C-alpha positions in Angstrom: 22.9 16.8 -18.7 24.0 15.9 -15.2 24.1 12.1 -14.6 21.4 12.2 -11.9 19.0 14.1 -14.2 19.8 11.7 -17.0 18.9 8.8 -14.8 15.6 10.4 -13.8 14.9 11.2 -17.5 15.3 7.6 -18.4 13.0 6.7 -15.5 10.4 9.1 -16.7 10.5 7.5 -20.1 9.8 4.1 -18.6 13.4 2.7 -18.9 14.2 1.7 -15.4 17.2 -0.4 -16.5 18.9 2.6 -18.2 18.1 4.8 -15.2 19.6 2.3 -12.8 22.7 1.9 -14.9 23.3 5.6 -14.9 22.6 5.8 -11.1 25.1 3.1 -10.4 27.8 5.2 -11.9 27.2 8.2 -9.7 29.3 8.0 -6.6 27.9 10.6 -4.3 24.9 11.3 -2.1 22.8 12.5 -5.1 23.4 9.3 -6.9 22.5 7.4 -3.8 19.2 9.3 -3.5 18.3 8.5 -7.1 19.4 4.9 -6.6 17.1 4.7 -3.5 14.2 6.1 -5.4 14.7 3.6 -8.2 14.8 0.6 -5.8 11.7 1.9 -4.0 10.0 2.1 -7.4 11.2 -1.5 -8.2 9.6 -2.7 -5.0 12.8 -3.5 -3.2 12.4 -1.7 0.2 15.5 -3.2 1.8 17.8 -2.1 -1.0 16.1 1.3 -1.1 16.6 1.7 2.6 20.4 1.0 2.2 20.6 3.7 -0.5 18.6 6.3 1.5 21.1 5.8 4.3 24.0 6.4 1.9 22.2 9.5 0.6 21.6 10.7 4.1 17.9 11.1 3.3 14.9 9.8 5.2 13.0 7.0 3.5 10.3 8.4 1.3 6.8 7.5 2.1 4.9 9.7 -0.3 4.1 8.9 -3.9 6.8 7.9 -6.3 5.8 10.9 -8.5 6.2 13.3 -5.5 9.6 11.9 -4.7 10.7 12.1 -8.4 9.6 15.8 -8.5 11.4 16.5 -5.2 14.7 15.0 -6.5 14.5 16.9 -9.7 13.7 20.2 -7.9 16.7 19.7 -5.6 18.9 19.0 -8.6 17.8 22.1 -10.4 18.2 24.2 -7.3 21.9 23.3 -7.2 22.6 24.5 -10.8 
């Protein structure tokens, strides 16, 4: 499984720490996007803002669930 999907899988299972650990190891824009989402979920908007910029994505303002689904859809579209 691709690391970004693995991070989101951990998140979906309620294991934010495992998701964050995996996301930290992904050194590309996809990893930054997942990282941004996770910090947004954590309630740390400043840190999330930093990671959205690294991902070259606008800051999400919709629900966390919608963003999670958007990231997963984008990842599957690449495979």
